[in-house]
KEMIBA-754980 format. One line per 4 residues: number of its first residue (from 1); for each residue x, y, z of C-alpha. Coordinates in nm, 3 decimals. Example, Ala and Ser with C-alpha at 12.3 -4.5 7.8 and 13.67 -1.06 7.14 Angstrom:
! KEMIBA-754980
1> 1.230/-0.450/0.780  1.367/-0.106/0.714
***
This chain:
! KEMIBA-754980
1> -8.291/-5.224/3.015  -8.413/-4.902/2.856  -8.254/-4.702/2.576  -8.346/-4.348/2.678
5> -8.244/-4.176/2.356  -8.280/-4.297/2.001  -8.438/-4.194/1.672  -8.630/-4.353/1.389
9> -8.702/-4.160/1.073  -8.812/-4.134/0.715  -8.560/-3.928/0.525  -8.835/-3.747/0.333
13> -8.942/-3.582/0.658  -8.599/-3.457/0.762  -8.481/-3.136/0.596  -8.124/-3.186/0.725
17> -8.100/-3.521/0.544  -8.216/-3.391/0.208  -8.002/-3.235/-0.063  -7.620/-3.235/-0.081
21> -7.442/-3.362/0.227  -7.322/-3.072/0.442  -7.076/-3.063/0.733  -7.237/-3.183/1.055
25> -7.139/-3.196/1.419  -7.099/-3.573/1.387  -6.908/-3.568/1.058  -6.994/-3.731/0.722
29> -7.337/-3.890/0.740  -7.403/-4.047/0.399  -7.447/-4.388/0.565  -7.756/-4.273/0.757
33> -7.899/-4.049/0.486  -8.186/-4.291/0.438  -8.488/-4.430/0.618  -8.413/-4.571/0.964
37> -8.731/-4.761/1.058  -8.808/-4.909/1.395  -8.766/-5.258/1.250  -8.399/-5.184/1.178
41> -8.355/-5.036/1.525  -8.501/-5.353/1.680  -8.260/-5.560/1.470  -7.971/-5.342/1.588
45> -8.054/-5.397/1.956  -8.118/-5.771/1.927  -7.935/-5.965/2.197  -7.823/-5.652/2.388
49> -8.080/-5.670/2.668  -8.268/-5.356/2.565  -8.637/-5.418/2.634  -8.784/-5.070/2.593
53> -8.689/-4.736/2.443  -8.757/-4.363/2.428  -8.780/-4.182/2.096  -8.638/-3.829/2.087
57> -8.735/-3.579/1.818  -8.530/-3.593/1.501  -8.563/-3.239/1.366  -8.853/-3.265/1.130
61> -8.953/-2.927/0.986  -9.063/-2.721/1.290  -9.416/-2.674/1.160  -9.451/-3.054/1.136
65> -9.403/-3.106/1.511  -9.749/-3.258/1.548  -9.698/-3.483/1.244  -9.378/-3.623/1.395
69> -9.544/-3.706/1.725  -9.845/-3.857/1.547  -9.628/-4.069/1.317  -9.413/-4.210/1.598
73> -9.727/-4.281/1.803  -9.872/-4.469/1.503  -9.552/-4.673/1.468  -9.565/-4.764/1.837
77> -9.935/-4.850/1.816  -9.862/-5.088/1.531  -9.531/-5.244/1.633  -9.497/-5.183/2.006
81> -9.180/-4.971/1.979  -9.089/-4.714/2.103  -9.239/-4.692/2.452  -9.221/-4.316/2.509
85> -9.192/-4.008/2.288  -9.006/-3.680/2.331  -9.142/-3.444/2.068  -9.050/-3.098/1.944
89> -9.216/-2.770/2.032  -9.094/-2.415/1.978  -9.086/-2.254/2.322  -8.957/-1.921/2.194
93> -9.282/-1.810/2.032  -9.635/-1.745/2.150  -9.818/-1.931/2.426  -9.769/-2.309/2.420
97> -10.058/-2.378/2.659  -10.321/-2.444/2.388  -10.079/-2.665/2.195  -9.994/-2.869/2.504
101> -10.364/-2.922/2.569  -10.416/-3.037/2.209  -10.138/-3.297/2.236  -10.271/-3.477/2.541
105> -10.430/-3.757/2.339  -10.092/-3.894/2.231  -10.055/-4.155/2.502  -9.678/-4.203/2.467
109> -9.584/-3.833/2.467  -9.369/-3.763/2.771  -9.195/-3.435/2.695  -9.024/-3.209/2.446
113> -8.681/-3.111/2.322  -8.578/-2.784/2.164  -8.206/-2.772/2.096  -8.064/-2.453/2.244
117> -7.697/-2.543/2.207  -7.474/-2.268/2.069  -7.099/-2.272/2.019  -6.828/-2.042/1.887
121> -6.760/-2.310/1.625  -7.038/-2.274/1.365  -7.036/-2.650/1.301  -7.138/-2.707/1.663
125> -7.406/-2.440/1.661  -7.779/-2.505/1.648  -7.948/-2.212/1.820  -7.916/-1.867/1.658
129> -7.799/-1.713/1.985  -7.612/-1.858/2.285  -7.862/-1.705/2.529  -8.181/-1.799/2.350
133> -8.277/-2.023/2.639  -8.249/-1.723/2.876  -8.543/-1.544/2.711  -8.831/-1.482/2.955
137> -9.082/-1.636/2.715  -8.885/-1.961/2.709  -8.902/-1.995/3.087  -9.269/-1.900/3.086
141> -9.356/-2.160/2.824  -9.140/-2.440/2.965  -9.293/-2.378/3.306  -9.630/-2.478/3.160
145> -9.505/-2.833/3.103  -9.544/-2.904/3.474  -9.923/-2.899/3.458  -9.917/-3.185/3.209
149> -9.634/-3.384/3.366  -9.414/-3.325/3.062  -9.034/-3.315/3.079  -8.793/-3.091/2.889
153> -8.482/-3.233/2.722  -8.215/-2.966/2.763  -7.931/-2.955/2.509  -7.656/-2.704/2.591
157> -7.279/-2.676/2.612  -7.098/-2.606/2.939  -7.072/-2.234/2.860  -7.451/-2.213/2.863
161> -7.511/-2.408/3.181  -7.537/-2.100/3.403  -7.838/-1.993/3.197  -7.965/-2.350/3.208
165> -7.943/-2.346/3.588  -8.141/-2.022/3.598  -8.403/-2.181/3.375  -8.426/-2.488/3.598
169> -8.470/-2.261/3.900  -8.748/-2.071/3.722  -8.933/-2.398/3.648  -8.891/-2.602/3.968
173> -9.178/-2.838/3.890  -9.042/-2.938/3.549  -8.791/-3.221/3.516  -8.504/-3.121/3.286
177> -8.309/-3.396/3.109  -7.961/-3.274/3.021  -7.864/-3.420/2.685  -7.545/-3.614/2.637
181> -7.395/-3.523/2.976  -7.346/-3.163/2.868  -7.182/-3.231/2.530  -6.816/-3.218/2.631
185> -6.650/-3.105/2.309  -6.323/-2.967/2.448  -6.114/-3.248/2.592  -5.823/-3.028/2.691
189> -5.747/-2.993/3.060  -5.914/-2.652/3.058  -6.215/-2.792/2.874  -6.266/-3.071/3.126
193> -6.230/-2.823/3.413  -6.489/-2.583/3.271  -6.731/-2.868/3.193  -6.689/-3.020/3.539
197> -6.753/-2.690/3.717  -7.061/-2.614/3.508  -7.201/-2.965/3.554  -7.146/-2.949/3.931
201> -7.338/-2.624/3.954  -7.622/-2.746/3.734  -7.651/-3.070/3.932  -7.740/-2.867/4.241
205> -8.081/-2.831/4.079  -8.262/-3.147/4.185  -8.504/-3.118/3.896  -8.221/-3.186/3.649
209> -8.114/-3.536/3.544  -7.877/-3.628/3.263  -7.823/-3.875/2.983  -7.509/-4.078/2.929
213> -7.530/-4.069/2.553  -7.379/-3.951/2.224  -7.021/-3.954/2.349  -6.894/-4.023/1.999
217> -7.038/-3.698/1.863  -6.716/-3.497/1.861  -6.459/-3.776/1.835  -6.645/-3.995/1.582
221> -6.562/-4.324/1.746  -6.665/-4.554/2.029  -6.378/-4.476/2.268  -6.379/-4.694/2.584
225> -6.140/-4.469/2.778  -6.329/-4.148/2.702  -6.665/-4.306/2.780  -6.532/-4.451/3.105
229> -6.396/-4.112/3.210  -6.709/-3.915/3.133  -6.938/-4.177/3.287  -6.730/-4.177/3.606
233> -6.730/-3.798/3.628  -7.100/-3.758/3.549  -7.214/-4.025/3.792  -6.999/-3.871/4.066
237> -7.163/-3.532/4.001  -7.527/-3.630/3.950  -7.549/-3.969/4.119  -7.659/-4.284/3.939
241> -8.023/-4.218/4.026  -8.009/-3.909/3.805  -7.824/-4.067/3.512  -7.966/-4.274/3.226
245> -7.814/-4.458/2.932  -7.904/-4.353/2.577  -7.770/-4.488/2.249  -7.828/-4.191/2.017
249> -7.885/-4.444/1.740  -7.857/-4.432/1.445  -7.608/-4.142/1.474  -7.361/-4.356/1.668
253> -7.410/-4.621/1.402  -7.180/-4.411/1.186  -6.880/-4.546/1.381  -6.996/-4.843/1.586
257> -7.267/-5.105/1.629  -7.513/-5.143/1.913  -7.356/-5.446/2.087  -7.016/-5.277/2.093
261> -7.163/-4.947/2.212  -7.361/-5.088/2.501  -7.070/-5.319/2.582  -6.848/-5.015/2.625
265> -7.102/-4.855/2.859  -7.134/-5.174/3.062  -6.757/-5.187/3.098  -6.753/-4.820/3.199
269> -7.002/-4.893/3.479  -6.853/-5.226/3.592  -6.710/-5.077/3.912  -7.046/-4.940/4.024
273> -7.284/-5.130/4.247  -7.559/-5.344/4.098  -7.816/-5.090/4.219  -7.634/-4.805/4.045
277> -7.611/-5.000/3.720  -7.982/-5.077/3.730  -8.054/-4.709/3.788  -7.842/-4.603/3.489
281> -7.966/-4.868/3.250  -8.329/-4.882/3.358  -8.474/-4.712/3.663  -8.390/-4.345/3.597
285> -8.536/-4.352/3.247  -8.838/-4.551/3.362  -8.911/-4.294/3.632  -8.843/-3.977/3.436
289> -9.016/-4.080/3.114  -9.282/-4.298/3.281  -9.188/-4.602/3.077  -9.421/-4.881/3.180
***
């Protein structure tokens, strides 16, 4: 099995961990305001069946994007974990082509994430503008990933998915990985309806896959019923061959442990076929991120 979304970090490299604790989308975070090395991650997953993993950028200072990739590559070279890297790159400025060329020597680099999610609630907001991802330069730069076989991890709310669909159409040769199944934050009937409609439209783009991950972000707990509902809906929209499991550790460690988390996801997928479960827990991530 593959964990398609986790982090390791040194707190000295993460501006958002330093200084007084501030409100965050996932609530109080004092428990993870410290180093989270790969050795601890490997201890967390022990006995769960996870054999490989994908590291996703952890918001180092933007100008340290190369340092983050280099550090994670060095950790993997020394310890053997993780098995693929999703780094950060600012696609809103300049021409990324020379930078992409300069990063080719990092053998585990598979793609990039820039968090474009924006919300009316300031606590849920990361991008400065809800339509930042609709800028022509963003599409132009992301389109250049195709020539290197790099993916783009797409993090947006349902209200931004129309722009996300336009972006996916503009970059047909780039695989987009929708983070956290579209970050369903509004669990009212209207919220589910809006999310479902936006996901259905985005899923029409065959170059978009999605992660089943971080479902505790807005509720701050490992909720079996909620996870079962969102897994069922997402798999019905995208198909199991375009869904992949991710732990979002150590964030989810704020309210659960790894065995309980993956146990909840296994229970949520128990009614699927064996082939579908293998796709969700292994094959989709292995294909998209080229995990060998």
